[in-house]
Every structure is written in structure tokens, then in C-alpha cells.
gemmi code that builds the backbone of each chain (N, CA, C; Angstrom):
import gemmi

chains = {
    "A": [
        ("MET", (115.567, 75.668, 105.752), (114.793, 76.348, 106.774), (114.679, 75.521, 108.052)),
        ("SER", (115.400, 74.398, 108.105), (115.287, 73.583, 109.298), (116.073, 74.219, 110.424)),
        ("GLU", (115.532, 74.134, 111.617), (116.185, 74.760, 112.747), (116.886, 73.684, 113.554)),
        ("ALA", (118.071, 74.018, 114.007), (118.875, 73.054, 114.739), (118.475, 73.031, 116.209)),
        ("GLN", (117.223, 72.787, 116.439), (116.726, 72.712, 117.805), (116.901, 71.286, 118.318)),
        ("PRO", (117.336, 71.165, 119.566), (117.333, 69.826, 120.136), (115.888, 69.327, 120.202)),
        ("SER", (115.633, 68.201, 119.610), (114.248, 67.750, 119.559), (113.885, 67.056, 120.861)),
        ("THR", (112.880, 67.590, 121.497), (112.422, 67.006, 122.739), (111.465, 65.869, 122.438)),
        ("PRO", (111.444, 64.864, 123.300), (110.488, 63.775, 123.099), (109.075, 64.334, 122.992)),
        ("GLN", (108.336, 63.841, 122.058), (107.078, 64.485, 121.718), (105.906, 63.530, 121.855)),
        ("ASN", (104.858, 64.040, 122.435), (103.604, 63.292, 122.477), (103.181, 62.975, 121.043)),
        ("SER", (103.083, 61.720, 120.717), (102.830, 61.361, 119.325), (101.410, 61.692, 118.885)),
        ("SER", (100.546, 62.052, 119.825), (99.188, 62.407, 119.443), (99.061, 63.892, 119.164)),
        ("ALA", (100.174, 64.611, 119.228), (100.124, 66.043, 118.913), (99.612, 66.226, 117.495)),
        ("PRO", (98.593, 67.037, 117.320), (97.899, 67.082, 116.033), (98.688, 67.696, 114.888)),
        ("GLN", (99.615, 68.575, 115.173), (100.304, 69.254, 114.078), (101.798, 69.254, 114.296)),
        ("GLY", (102.498, 69.816, 113.335), (103.932, 70.002, 113.479), (104.676, 68.692, 113.417)),
        ("SER", (104.038, 67.689, 112.872), (104.677, 66.381, 112.863), (105.119, 66.001, 111.465)),
        ("ARG", (105.375, 66.969, 110.628), (105.774, 66.664, 109.253), (107.170, 66.056, 109.228)),
        ("ASP", (108.201, 66.836, 108.938), (109.522, 66.225, 109.073), (110.473, 66.996, 109.970)),
        ("GLY", (110.278, 68.261, 110.146), (111.210, 69.048, 110.946), (111.076, 68.753, 112.420)),
        ("PRO", (111.747, 69.567, 113.243), (111.556, 69.441, 114.686), (110.116, 69.789, 115.043)),
        ("HIS", (109.663, 69.248, 116.171), (108.242, 69.352, 116.492), (107.899, 70.679, 117.166)),
        ("ASP", (108.540, 71.748, 116.739), (108.194, 73.033, 117.319), (107.605, 73.955, 116.259)),
        ("THR", (107.105, 73.355, 115.194), (106.607, 74.140, 114.077), (105.157, 73.780, 113.785)),
        ("ILE", (104.329, 74.796, 113.587), (102.935, 74.602, 113.196), (102.799, 75.086, 111.752)),
        ("TYR", (102.384, 74.193, 110.856), (102.165, 74.570, 109.467), (100.697, 74.927, 109.261)),
        ("ILE", (100.451, 76.108, 108.744), (99.077, 76.564, 108.561), (98.547, 76.108, 107.203)),
        ("GLY", (97.395, 75.428, 107.238), (96.760, 74.962, 106.013), (95.302, 75.373, 105.979)),
        ("LYS", (94.465, 74.423, 105.605), (93.061, 74.764, 105.331), (92.106, 74.462, 106.476)),
        ("LYS", (92.615, 73.966, 107.585), (91.704, 73.665, 108.699), (91.156, 74.953, 109.315)),
        ("PRO", (90.118, 74.834, 110.146), (89.644, 76.028, 110.846), (90.757, 76.624, 111.704)),
        ("LEU", (90.748, 77.959, 111.796), (91.792, 78.674, 112.539), (92.043, 78.096, 113.921)),
        ("MET", (90.952, 77.804, 114.643), (91.118, 77.406, 116.034), (91.845, 76.079, 116.175)),
        ("ALA", (91.827, 75.248, 115.147), (92.606, 74.009, 115.193), (94.093, 74.330, 115.341)),
        ("TYR", (94.544, 75.366, 114.626), (95.961, 75.739, 114.694), (96.288, 76.473, 115.988)),
        ("VAL", (95.312, 77.254, 116.474), (95.522, 77.924, 117.765), (95.697, 76.863, 118.857)),
        ("THR", (94.832, 75.861, 118.847), (94.923, 74.788, 119.843), (96.266, 74.071, 119.743)),
        ("SER", (96.683, 73.741, 118.515), (97.982, 73.083, 118.332), (99.111, 73.941, 118.880)),
        ("THR", (99.034, 75.232, 118.622), (100.093, 76.136, 119.099), (100.129, 76.166, 120.618)),
        ("LEU", (98.961, 76.245, 121.236), (98.904, 76.279, 122.699), (99.458, 74.992, 123.297)),
        ("ILE", (99.157, 73.859, 122.677), (99.684, 72.573, 123.164), (101.205, 72.566, 123.070)),
        ("GLN", (101.731, 73.023, 121.943), (103.193, 73.042, 121.793), (103.849, 73.981, 122.807)),
        ("LEU", (103.214, 75.113, 123.054), (103.792, 76.079, 123.999), (103.787, 75.543, 125.426)),
        ("ALA", (102.907, 74.577, 125.700), (102.910, 73.967, 127.025), (104.131, 73.075, 127.212)),
        ("ASN", (104.743, 72.664, 126.098), (105.852, 71.712, 126.157), (107.211, 72.323, 125.866)),
        ("GLN", (107.233, 73.472, 125.192), (108.520, 74.052, 124.849), (108.430, 75.573, 124.821)),
        ("PRO", (109.569, 76.235, 124.956), (109.556, 77.691, 125.137), (109.307, 78.483, 123.861)),
        ("LYS", (109.393, 77.828, 122.717), (109.271, 78.576, 121.469), (108.571, 77.734, 120.413)),
        ("VAL", (107.641, 78.341, 119.708), (106.956, 77.666, 118.617), (107.021, 78.565, 117.394)),
        ("THR", (107.204, 77.971, 116.229), (107.226, 78.746, 114.986), (106.018, 78.368, 114.136)),
        ("ILE", (105.265, 79.382, 113.752), (104.099, 79.199, 112.881), (104.544, 79.509, 111.456)),
        ("LYS", (104.329, 78.562, 110.550), (104.785, 78.763, 109.165), (103.622, 78.661, 108.196)),
        ("ALA", (103.684, 79.459, 107.159), (102.665, 79.398, 106.116), (103.248, 79.925, 104.824)),
        ("ARG", (102.562, 79.618, 103.732), (102.963, 80.224, 102.469), (101.737, 80.547, 101.623)),
        ("GLY", (101.929, 81.451, 100.682), (100.858, 81.825, 99.760), (99.641, 82.369, 100.479)),
        ("LEU", (98.493, 81.851, 100.101), (97.226, 82.375, 100.609), (97.028, 82.134, 102.100)),
        ("SER", (97.814, 81.262, 102.700), (97.654, 80.992, 104.135), (98.411, 81.984, 105.019)),
        ("ILE", (99.140, 82.906, 104.414), (99.972, 83.815, 105.207), (99.124, 84.671, 106.152)),
        ("GLY", (98.016, 85.183, 105.647), (97.157, 85.996, 106.508), (96.607, 85.201, 107.672)),
        ("ARG", (96.281, 83.934, 107.412), (95.772, 83.063, 108.462), (96.841, 82.782, 109.524)),
        ("ALA", (98.095, 82.699, 109.107), (99.165, 82.490, 110.080), (99.254, 83.676, 111.041)),
        ("VAL", (99.106, 84.891, 110.509), (99.120, 86.072, 111.375), (97.919, 86.015, 112.333)),
        ("ASP", (96.753, 85.625, 111.797), (95.573, 85.491, 112.664), (95.837, 84.509, 113.812)),
        ("VAL", (96.405, 83.352, 113.490), (96.683, 82.343, 114.526), (97.616, 82.907, 115.588)),
        ("SER", (98.645, 83.624, 115.135), (99.599, 84.184, 116.107), (98.921, 85.204, 117.007)),
        ("GLN", (98.036, 85.996, 116.444), (97.398, 87.055, 117.236), (96.405, 86.482, 118.236)),
        ("ILE", (95.652, 85.488, 117.814), (94.697, 84.860, 118.746), (95.460, 84.169, 119.874)),
        ("THR", (96.556, 83.495, 119.508), (97.343, 82.799, 120.520), (97.953, 83.783, 121.517)),
        ("ILE", (98.533, 84.859, 121.001), (99.175, 85.846, 121.874), (98.158, 86.486, 122.807)),
        ("LYS", (96.976, 86.734, 122.290), (95.943, 87.352, 123.121), (95.668, 86.491, 124.353)),
        ("ARG", (95.728, 85.174, 124.160), (95.446, 84.276, 125.280), (96.648, 84.071, 126.178)),
        ("MET", (97.847, 84.275, 125.642), (99.052, 83.858, 126.356), (99.914, 85.015, 126.837)),
        ("GLU", (99.587, 86.247, 126.483), (100.537, 87.308, 126.839), (100.588, 87.544, 128.338)),
        ("SER", (99.489, 87.254, 129.046), (99.537, 87.403, 130.500), (100.483, 86.374, 131.115)),
        ("ALA", (100.757, 85.310, 130.390), (101.705, 84.300, 130.861), (103.127, 84.591, 130.371)),
        ("GLY", (103.346, 85.724, 129.736), (104.694, 86.131, 129.363), (105.118, 85.712, 127.969)),
        ("TYR", (104.196, 85.252, 127.158), (104.544, 84.901, 125.784), (104.379, 86.109, 124.886)),
        ("LYS", (105.223, 86.163, 123.868), (105.096, 87.261, 122.921), (105.603, 86.846, 121.548)),
        ("ILE", (105.321, 87.707, 120.578), (105.801, 87.469, 119.222), (107.309, 87.681, 119.194)),
        ("GLY", (108.036, 86.722, 118.617), (109.479, 86.876, 118.455), (109.786, 87.351, 117.053)),
        ("ASP", (110.770, 86.735, 116.440), (111.114, 87.112, 115.078), (109.973, 86.812, 114.117)),
        ("VAL", (109.783, 87.692, 113.166), (108.869, 87.438, 112.057), (109.710, 87.494, 110.789)),
        ("ARG", (109.761, 86.372, 110.086), (110.588, 86.311, 108.879), (109.707, 86.104, 107.655)),
        ("ILE", (109.992, 86.826, 106.594), (109.285, 86.590, 105.347), (110.294, 86.217, 104.279)),
        ("GLY", (109.817, 85.528, 103.264), (110.717, 85.109, 102.193), (109.920, 84.580, 101.036)),
        ("SER", (110.575, 83.869, 100.144), (109.854, 83.236, 99.049), (110.525, 81.924, 98.676)),
        ("GLU", (109.712, 81.043, 98.134), (110.201, 79.741, 97.694), (109.812, 79.565, 96.240)),
        ("THR", (110.620, 78.797, 95.531), (110.289, 78.489, 94.147), (109.536, 77.166, 94.108)),
        ("VAL", (108.378, 77.181, 93.494), (107.613, 75.940, 93.349), (107.359, 75.687, 91.868)),
        ("LYS", (107.221, 74.401, 91.542), (106.953, 74.016, 90.162), (105.447, 73.781, 90.020)),
        ("SER", (104.829, 74.506, 89.130), (103.389, 74.331, 88.955), (103.113, 73.179, 88.000)),
        ("GLU", (101.844, 72.857, 87.840), (101.470, 71.658, 87.078), (101.921, 71.717, 85.624)),
        ("ASP", (101.975, 72.926, 85.070), (102.378, 73.029, 83.672), (103.906, 73.013, 83.506)),
        ("GLY", (104.616, 72.728, 84.592), (106.061, 72.573, 84.512), (106.832, 73.867, 84.685)),
        ("ARG", (106.120, 74.985, 84.765), (106.811, 76.248, 84.953), (107.065, 76.490, 86.442)),
        ("THR", (108.101, 77.244, 86.730), (108.372, 77.565, 88.127), (107.827, 78.954, 88.437)),
        ("ARG", (107.339, 79.083, 89.660), (106.951, 80.421, 90.095), (107.288, 80.547, 91.568)),
        ("ASN", (107.246, 81.762, 92.041), (107.622, 82.020, 93.424), (106.387, 82.144, 94.299)),
        ("VAL", (106.499, 81.604, 95.498), (105.417, 81.757, 96.461), (106.012, 82.373, 97.733)),
        ("SER", (105.294, 83.340, 98.292), (105.781, 84.011, 99.489), (105.599, 83.117, 100.713)),
        ("THR", (106.466, 83.316, 101.690), (106.393, 82.529, 102.918), (106.489, 83.445, 104.139)),
        ("ILE", (106.013, 82.931, 105.266), (106.165, 83.654, 106.521), (106.470, 82.665, 107.639)),
        ("GLU", (107.273, 83.104, 108.585), (107.555, 82.327, 109.791), (107.401, 83.264, 110.978)),
        ("ILE", (106.551, 82.899, 111.905), (106.275, 83.739, 113.073), (106.652, 82.963, 114.332)),
        ("GLU", (107.582, 83.495, 115.098), (107.959, 82.853, 116.361), (107.082, 83.353, 117.497)),
        ("ILE", (106.648, 82.445, 118.331), (106.020, 82.827, 119.595), (106.887, 82.238, 120.690)),
        ("ARG", (107.290, 83.083, 121.650), (108.220, 82.570, 122.646), (107.987, 83.225, 124.003)),
        ("LYS", (108.509, 82.554, 124.981), (108.459, 83.056, 126.348), (109.420, 84.227, 126.464)),
        ("ASP", (108.978, 85.254, 127.133), (109.764, 86.475, 127.231), (111.085, 86.239, 127.968)),
    ],
    "B": [
        ("MET", (91.234, 92.322, 121.235), (92.636, 92.712, 121.221), (92.757, 94.229, 121.152)),
        ("SER", (93.231, 94.830, 122.184), (93.345, 96.282, 122.171), (94.582, 96.677, 121.381)),
        ("GLU", (94.590, 97.899, 120.923), (95.724, 98.347, 120.126), (96.916, 98.708, 120.999)),
        ("ALA", (96.721, 98.664, 122.299), (97.789, 99.070, 123.197), (98.638, 97.891, 123.649)),
        ("GLN", (98.603, 96.806, 122.886), (99.403, 95.658, 123.267), (100.879, 95.964, 123.096)),
        ("PRO", (101.657, 95.722, 124.147), (103.090, 95.997, 124.032), (103.777, 95.083, 123.026)),
        ("SER", (103.207, 93.923, 122.807), (103.880, 92.971, 121.932), (103.569, 93.225, 120.466)),
        ("THR", (102.650, 94.123, 120.184), (102.270, 94.359, 118.803), (102.296, 95.857, 118.513)),
        ("PRO", (103.485, 96.400, 118.365), (103.581, 97.842, 118.139), (102.863, 98.251, 116.866)),
        ("GLN", (102.123, 99.293, 116.954), (101.332, 99.750, 115.818), (101.813, 101.107, 115.391)),
        ("ASN", (102.153, 101.213, 114.147), (102.413, 102.525, 113.574), (103.438, 103.315, 114.390)),
        ("SER", (104.393, 102.621, 114.974), (105.289, 103.331, 115.863), (106.317, 104.159, 115.098)),
        ("SER", (106.786, 103.640, 113.986), (107.849, 104.360, 113.302), (107.345, 105.104, 112.078)),
        ("ALA", (106.338, 104.574, 111.438), (105.858, 105.210, 110.222), (104.479, 105.796, 110.480)),
        ("PRO", (104.376, 107.086, 110.506), (103.090, 107.693, 110.825), (102.029, 107.371, 109.781)),
        ("GLN", (100.807, 107.186, 110.251), (99.695, 107.105, 109.311), (99.568, 108.452, 108.631)),
        ("GLY", (98.613, 108.601, 107.756), (98.381, 109.900, 107.167), (99.572, 110.334, 106.344)),
        ("SER", (99.908, 109.518, 105.343), (101.086, 109.829, 104.548), (100.808, 111.013, 103.624)),
        ("ARG", (99.650, 111.619, 103.777), (99.349, 112.740, 102.883), (100.113, 113.990, 103.285)),
        ("ASP", (100.305, 114.164, 104.600), (101.059, 115.355, 104.996), (102.513, 115.036, 105.342)),
        ("GLY", (102.765, 113.868, 105.873), (104.139, 113.514, 106.239), (104.902, 113.046, 105.020)),
        ("PRO", (106.095, 112.511, 105.254), (106.841, 111.935, 104.132), (106.112, 110.699, 103.601)),
        ("HIS", (106.139, 110.524, 102.306), (105.396, 109.430, 101.682), (106.201, 108.148, 101.760)),
        ("ASP", (106.374, 107.648, 102.966), (107.224, 106.486, 103.118), (106.422, 105.229, 103.438)),
        ("THR", (105.121, 105.287, 103.217), (104.278, 104.132, 103.510), (103.433, 103.771, 102.295)),
        ("ILE", (103.415, 102.482, 101.983), (102.585, 101.982, 100.897), (101.485, 101.122, 101.522)),
        ("TYR", (100.249, 101.490, 101.318), (99.129, 100.699, 101.826), (98.646, 99.747, 100.743)),
        ("ILE", (98.593, 98.466, 101.066), (98.206, 97.462, 100.077), (96.690, 97.288, 100.072)),
        ("GLY", (96.089, 97.415, 98.879), (94.650, 97.233, 98.721), (94.350, 96.282, 97.583)),
        ("LYS", (93.401, 96.666, 96.760), (92.876, 95.738, 95.757), (93.461, 95.915, 94.360)),
        ("LYS", (94.381, 96.864, 94.199), (94.962, 97.048, 92.861), (95.843, 95.856, 92.486)),
        ("PRO", (96.191, 95.751, 91.201), (97.139, 94.690, 90.805), (98.454, 94.839, 91.560)),
        ("LEU", (99.054, 93.706, 91.880), (100.300, 93.697, 92.661), (101.342, 94.664, 92.118)),
        ("MET", (101.509, 94.675, 90.804), (102.609, 95.456, 90.233), (102.418, 96.953, 90.448)),
        ("ALA", (101.182, 97.390, 90.650), (100.968, 98.808, 90.965), (101.675, 99.163, 92.265)),
        ("TYR", (101.599, 98.260, 93.239), (102.245, 98.528, 94.532), (103.766, 98.362, 94.445)),
        ("VAL", (104.192, 97.418, 93.621), (105.637, 97.262, 93.430), (106.213, 98.537, 92.821)),
        ("THR", (105.534, 99.071, 91.813), (105.994, 100.308, 91.178), (106.028, 101.451, 92.181)),
        ("SER", (104.959, 101.595, 92.959), (104.937, 102.648, 93.986), (106.105, 102.502, 94.948)),
        ("THR", (106.359, 101.264, 95.356), (107.452, 101.034, 96.307), (108.796, 101.412, 95.693)),
        ("LEU", (108.996, 101.032, 94.439), (110.269, 101.353, 93.773), (110.449, 102.862, 93.649)),
        ("ILE", (109.377, 103.562, 93.343), (109.460, 105.026, 93.227), (109.843, 105.639, 94.572)),
        ("GLN", (109.192, 105.162, 95.634), (109.509, 105.706, 96.962), (110.960, 105.425, 97.345)),
        ("LEU", (111.433, 104.229, 97.013), (112.803, 103.867, 97.385), (113.830, 104.703, 96.632)),
        ("ALA", (113.419, 105.269, 95.480), (114.332, 106.149, 94.754), (114.507, 107.466, 95.481)),
        ("ASN", (113.565, 107.785, 96.367), (113.572, 109.089, 97.035), (113.978, 109.043, 98.503)),
        ("GLN", (113.838, 107.885, 99.113), (114.174, 107.816, 100.533), (114.721, 106.444, 100.884)),
        ("PRO", (115.436, 106.365, 102.009), (116.174, 105.142, 102.331), (115.302, 104.008, 102.874)),
        ("LYS", (114.077, 104.317, 103.255), (113.249, 103.283, 103.888), (111.794, 103.463, 103.491)),
        ("VAL", (111.143, 102.342, 103.170), (109.716, 102.367, 102.855), (109.040, 101.288, 103.689)),
        ("THR", (107.851, 101.575, 104.175), (107.096, 100.589, 104.937), (105.843, 100.189, 104.164)),
        ("ILE", (105.693, 98.900, 103.960), (104.522, 98.353, 103.281), (103.547, 97.880, 104.349)),
        ("LYS", (102.320, 98.381, 104.295), (101.336, 98.015, 105.320), (100.109, 97.379, 104.700)),
        ("ALA", (99.548, 96.417, 105.432), (98.309, 95.776, 104.978), (97.583, 95.203, 106.174)),
        ("ARG", (96.321, 94.904, 105.973), (95.596, 94.185, 107.014), (94.646, 93.180, 106.388)),
        ("GLY", (94.226, 92.226, 107.207), (93.260, 91.217, 106.777), (93.741, 90.430, 105.575)),
        ("LEU", (92.861, 90.314, 104.598), (93.133, 89.475, 103.442), (94.273, 89.994, 102.567)),
        ("SER", (94.663, 91.245, 102.744), (95.744, 91.801, 101.925), (97.129, 91.478, 102.458)),
        ("ILE", (97.207, 90.821, 103.609), (98.510, 90.573, 104.232), (99.419, 89.739, 103.330)),
        ("GLY", (98.872, 88.705, 102.733), (99.680, 87.875, 101.840), (100.189, 88.661, 100.645)),
        ("ARG", (99.356, 89.576, 100.151), (99.766, 90.409, 99.021), (100.888, 91.366, 99.407)),
        ("ALA", (100.861, 91.840, 100.649), (101.946, 92.719, 101.110), (103.280, 91.978, 101.091)),
        ("VAL", (103.250, 90.710, 101.517), (104.482, 89.916, 101.476), (104.923, 89.721, 100.022)),
        ("ASP", (103.959, 89.460, 99.126), (104.287, 89.327, 97.702), (104.967, 90.594, 97.175)),
        ("VAL", (104.398, 91.762, 97.496), (104.969, 93.026, 97.013), (106.400, 93.186, 97.521)),
        ("SER", (106.617, 92.869, 98.791), (107.968, 93.027, 99.349), (108.950, 92.090, 98.661)),
        ("GLN", (108.509, 90.881, 98.364), (109.423, 89.911, 97.765), (109.756, 90.263, 96.317)),
        ("ILE", (108.761, 90.715, 95.581), (109.023, 91.116, 94.195), (109.960, 92.327, 94.177)),
        ("THR", (109.705, 93.273, 95.097), (110.546, 94.475, 95.163), (111.984, 94.113, 95.520)),
        ("ILE", (112.146, 93.275, 96.525), (113.489, 92.911, 96.973), (114.248, 92.169, 95.880)),
        ("LYS", (113.521, 91.321, 95.169), (114.181, 90.571, 94.105), (114.809, 91.521, 93.085)),
        ("ARG", (114.132, 92.655, 92.846), (114.653, 93.606, 91.867), (115.718, 94.514, 92.445)),
        ("MET", (115.702, 94.697, 93.766), (116.514, 95.746, 94.374), (117.656, 95.231, 95.224)),
        ("GLU", (117.751, 93.926, 95.427), (118.753, 93.485, 96.388), (120.170, 93.689, 95.855)),
        ("SER", (120.326, 93.674, 94.537), (121.657, 93.954, 93.996), (122.055, 95.406, 94.255)),
        ("ALA", (121.082, 96.265, 94.520), (121.368, 97.666, 94.859), (121.492, 97.869, 96.363)),
        ("GLY", (121.473, 96.791, 97.124), (121.725, 96.906, 98.554), (120.482, 97.077, 99.409)),
        ("TYR", (119.316, 96.874, 98.842), (118.106, 96.961, 99.649), (117.762, 95.600, 100.232)),
        ("LYS", (117.144, 95.632, 101.406), (116.728, 94.367, 102.003), (115.532, 94.579, 102.920)),
        ("ILE", (114.947, 93.455, 103.335), (113.828, 93.500, 104.268), (114.349, 93.929, 105.642)),
        ("GLY", (113.685, 94.909, 106.242), (114.041, 95.313, 107.600), (113.107, 94.659, 108.603)),
        ("ASP", (112.632, 95.439, 109.552), (111.702, 94.887, 110.543), (110.412, 94.441, 109.882)),
        ("VAL", (109.884, 93.325, 110.361), (108.544, 92.884, 109.980), (107.730, 92.843, 111.264)),
        ("ARG", (106.701, 93.647, 111.326), (105.874, 93.706, 112.537), (104.473, 93.213, 112.220)),
        ("ILE", (103.942, 92.393, 113.108), (102.551, 91.984, 112.963), (101.780, 92.438, 114.196)),
        ("GLY", (100.480, 92.578, 114.045), (99.652, 93.026, 115.152), (98.196, 92.858, 114.802)),
        ("SER", (97.337, 93.534, 115.544), (95.924, 93.484, 115.197), (95.273, 94.799, 115.564)),
        ("GLU", (94.209, 95.092, 114.869), (93.437, 96.306, 115.116), (91.989, 95.918, 115.336)),
        ("THR", (91.307, 96.735, 116.119), (89.875, 96.512, 116.322), (89.101, 97.346, 115.320)),
        ("VAL", (88.231, 96.690, 114.589), (87.394, 97.422, 113.635), (85.926, 97.178, 113.957)),
        ("LYS", (85.103, 98.136, 113.622), (83.666, 98.020, 113.864), (83.017, 97.560, 112.567)),
        ("SER", (82.319, 96.442, 112.619), (81.666, 95.959, 111.401), (80.301, 96.624, 111.252)),
        ("GLU", (79.665, 96.330, 110.136), (78.417, 97.034, 109.804), (77.312, 96.790, 110.826)),
        ("ASP", (77.315, 95.620, 111.427), (76.255, 95.336, 112.406), (76.572, 95.933, 113.784)),
        ("GLY", (77.600, 96.756, 113.857), (77.897, 97.454, 115.103), (78.800, 96.682, 116.044)),
        ("ARG", (79.098, 95.440, 115.696), (79.984, 94.668, 116.565), (81.441, 94.947, 116.222)),
        ("THR", (82.291, 94.773, 117.208), (83.711, 94.968, 116.949), (84.373, 93.613, 116.736)),
        ("ARG", (85.342, 93.622, 115.838), (86.131, 92.411, 115.687), (87.571, 92.806, 115.396)),
        ("ASN", (88.433, 91.837, 115.474), (89.855, 92.113, 115.302), (90.303, 91.740, 113.900)),
        ("VAL", (91.165, 92.557, 113.363), (91.753, 92.252, 112.066), (93.274, 92.291, 112.224)),
        ("SER", (93.931, 91.297, 111.635), (95.390, 91.228, 111.731), (96.033, 92.265, 110.819)),
        ("THR", (97.222, 92.706, 111.202), (97.949, 93.703, 110.410), (99.399, 93.270, 110.215)),
        ("ILE", (100.010, 93.825, 109.188), (101.442, 93.588, 108.976), (102.099, 94.885, 108.505)),
        ("GLU", (103.332, 95.081, 108.906), (104.151, 96.197, 108.425), (105.508, 95.628, 108.041)),
        ("ILE", (105.902, 95.861, 106.808), (107.168, 95.326, 106.302), (108.056, 96.495, 105.879)),
        ("GLU", (109.209, 96.595, 106.485), (110.158, 97.648, 106.100), (111.084, 97.151, 104.996)),
        ("ILE", (111.307, 97.999, 104.019), (112.359, 97.752, 103.036), (113.330, 98.910, 103.151)),
        ("ARG", (114.606, 98.586, 103.324), (115.561, 99.684, 103.546), (116.916, 99.363, 102.931)),
        ("LYS", (117.650, 100.427, 102.759), (119.014, 100.324, 102.252), (119.882, 99.721, 103.351)),
        ("ASP", (120.728, 98.828, 102.965), (121.553, 98.122, 103.951), (122.506, 99.078, 104.681)),
    ],
}
model = gemmi.Model(1)
for chain_id, residues in chains.items():
    chain = gemmi.Chain(chain_id)
    for i, (resn, *xyz) in enumerate(residues, 1):
        res = gemmi.Residue()
        res.name, res.seqid = resn, gemmi.SeqId(i, " ")
        for name, pos in zip(("N", "CA", "C"), xyz):
            atom = gemmi.Atom()
            atom.name, atom.element = name, gemmi.Element(name[0])
            atom.pos, atom.b_iso = gemmi.Position(*pos), 0.0
            res.add_atom(atom)
        chain.add_residue(res)
    model.add_chain(chain)
structure = gemmi.Structure()
structure.add_model(model)
structure.setup_entities()
């Protein structure tokens, strides 16, 4: 799922998207929604496209983050791009594998 | 967030009110996941495209239903089509309005 984006030099204090991929991705977890909205807005100030990713129970929250962000940014020409859904296989604690749903939401300049 | 956002098309292709129109929409609620998977499979036996819709906390479940369905049907040539996200304004019990995120997932014959 890694994107072959040229990685732009990144402010190292950027709060999110610093896992291992290119720094244009926001991973949705358990923090308050607005933390992810803020991270998304910061990334959009630096690059034309940001991808919001989540899996399992965080999928609904990822949609919320995208909608709050778009509401603030659509007057500046940003909009929802591709929305991709899929599933990943994860190994649970008892050693069995199960599938978890995933979502990727692009926000980009028109 | 008004429903007239150009970036978040709502109900554009699949009419609400599936009671009188063609039954090509599955609304995800609180039933067990497999109930919706079964409904989706039945609809796909009758028509080339089905749209799975959900809002709020059910959004993750809608993605689950689509993934389980596709896993069973992809050998028959079905796949995920457009995935649209958006938001709707709902009135809560205290009379205030708030926004709820929505998702629409198309499953169609290739």
C-alpha cells in the first residue's frame, strides 16, 4: 500500500504520518478527532494531497476527519479524491488469522 | 455541512425509498453482519449493481459487509465500484443540528 510519492523534506515536529511511509499519510487511531483534523490541515499546507487511512473500528472516524477537514478547506479548492476500501489479514492473540477492513481517503487540491 | 456540497454527492445514483423503486440499496443497521451480506447476495442475483449505505457508527460495518460479499463473489466477476463519502445534517433530541458522516459503496459486475 506504499505510494511512490517523491518524499518532500518534512518538518520533523509534524505530529502524525511519521510512521514509515511517505509523510503524506494520516493514520487514524484513538486520539480526539480534532488532533487528526489539525494534522491533516498541516500536511495540506505542505503538499497537494494527503491520504487518511484507518482500519476496523476507526473507519468511521476517518470519514469524520475527512468531512470536517473538507468543510474547512473546500473554499480553498480542496476536495475528496479517491476513496479506497479493502481488507487486511491480521493475526490475533490466539494465533488465528482474521480479516480487518481498511479505508483510504484522499484529500487533494482540485 | 450542508447536503448541497458538490464534493460529497448524496444519493445521486441510487434513490432513497427502495420500497417503491428497484431494491438496489442495502441500508446497514444493527442486525448481525451476515444478515446484510445475505441481503446483498440476493440483490446481486437479481441486478448488476447494489449500493450499500450507512452512516455514523455503522460505516465500518458497511465496509465489512462489502468486503465479505466481494470475497465470495469476486470469482464471479463482481467488484467494488464507486465509494462515496459525505455527511448529512441530523436534528438531535435537544433540537440542535449536527453532522453525521455517510458512506455509499457500490458492488457491481465487472
